[in-house]
C-alpha positions in Angstrom: -41.2 -1.2 15.0 -41.6 -0.2 11.4 -39.8 3.1 12.2 -36.9 1.2 13.7 -36.5 -0.9 10.6 -36.8 2.2 8.4 -34.2 4.0 10.5 -31.8 1.0 10.2 -32.3 0.9 6.4 -31.6 4.6 6.0 -28.6 4.5 8.3 -27.2 1.6 6.3 -27.8 3.4 3.0 -26.1 6.5 4.5 -23.0 4.4 5.4 -22.9 3.0 1.9 -23.1 6.4 0.3 -20.4 7.7 2.7 -18.1 4.9 1.6 -18.9 5.7 -2.1 -18.2 9.3 -1.6 -14.9 8.6 0.1 -13.9 6.4 -2.9 -14.9 9.0 -5.4 -12.9 11.7 -3.6 -9.8 9.5 -3.5 -10.2 8.6 -7.2 -10.6 12.3 -8.1 -7.5 13.2 -6.1 -5.6 10.5 -7.9 -6.8 11.7 -11.3 -5.8 15.3 -10.4 -2.3 14.1 -9.5 -2.2 12.2 -12.8 -3.3 15.4 -14.7 -0.6 17.4 -13.0 2.0 14.8 -14.0 0.8 14.9 -17.6 0.9 18.7 -17.7 4.4 18.7 -16.3 5.5 16.1 -18.8 4.2 18.2 -21.7 6.1 21.2 -20.4 9.3 19.1 -20.0 9.1 17.8 -23.6 8.5 21.3 -24.9 11.5 22.5 -22.9 13.7 19.7 -24.2 12.9 20.8 -27.8 14.0 24.4 -27.0 17.1 23.8 -25.0 20.3 21.7 -25.1 20.7 21.4 -21.4 17.9 20.0 -19.3 17.3 19.3 -15.6 16.4 15.6 -15.1 14.5 14.3 -12.1 16.3 11.4 -10.4 13.5 11.1 -7.9 13.1 12.1 -4.2 13.4 15.8 -5.2 16.9 15.3 -6.7 17.9 16.5 -10.1 20.8 16.4 -12.5 21.7 18.5 -15.5 22.1 16.6 -18.7 21.9 16.9 -22.5 19.4 15.1 -24.8 21.5 13.5 -27.5 18.6 12.7 -29.8 15.8 15.3 -30.2 14.0 13.4 -32.8 12.3 10.7 -30.6 11.2 9.7 -27.2 10.3 6.4 -25.7 6.7 6.4 -24.4 5.2 3.6 -22.3 1.8 2.6 -23.6 0.9 0.4 -20.6 1.5 -3.2 -19.6 5.2 -2.7 -19.9 5.0 -1.9 -23.6 6.9 1.1 -24.9 7.2 2.7 -28.3 9.5 5.3 -29.9 7.6 8.4 -30.8 8.5 11.7 -32.3 8.4 14.6 -29.8 5.4 16.1 -31.6 3.5 12.8 -31.6 4.4 12.2 -27.9 3.0 15.7 -27.1 -0.2 15.0 -29.0 -0.6 11.7 -27.2 -0.1 13.4 -23.9 -2.6 16.1 -24.8 -5.1 13.4 -25.6 -4.4 11.7 -22.2 -4.8 15.1 -20.6 -8.2 15.7 -22.3 -9.4 12.2 -21.3 -8.3 12.7 -17.7 -10.0 16.1 -17.5 -13.3 14.5 -18.7 -12.9 11.7 -16.1 -12.3 14.3 -13.4 -15.4 16.2 -14.5 -17.5 13.0 -14.5 -16.2 12.1 -11.1 -16.9 15.6 -9.8 -20.5 15.2 -11.0 -20.8 11.9 -9.2 -19.4 13.5 -6.1 -22.0 16.2 -6.3 -24.8 13.7 -6.8 -23.6 11.5 -3.9 -23.3 14.5 -1.6 -26.8 15.6 -2.5 -28.1 12.1 -1.9 -26.3 12.1 1.5 -27.9 15.4 2.5 -31.3 14.1 1.5 -30.8 11.0 3.5 -29.7 13.0 6.5 -33.1 14.9 6.3 -35.0 11.6 6.0 -33.1 10.1 9.0 -33.9 13.2 11.1 -37.6 12.8 10.1 -37.7 9.2 11.1 -36.0 10.0 14.4 -38.5 12.8 15.1 -41.4 10.4 14.4 -40.0 7.7 16.7 -39.4 10.1 19.5 -43.1 11.2 19.6 
């Protein structure tokens, strides 16, 4: 009886860790996509500074050629629908800071993924031991 209870508890803990691992993986993938977006934005801003003509994304993999009429400032959304005018250089610095913060978050999340995976592996071994005991 005690072994059955122990097995149920370990299986429940295993399921909880699986759900946590899945959430961490999705969160990491989302942050990687965000990091790629930030990197692409930095490249785009740098390209605008160098060239008069630029390829603008309209969405759905559709682009248009255009010219930037004012190369002194950009409008940058800060969150919650609030946007500010920034110089190109200050916008790039802000993006680099976001990139650095996102990289740190990805690293932390990756560490949590490793810890959770390790805990799952350990729990798998413990479940196997309980099953062996109960089958004797």
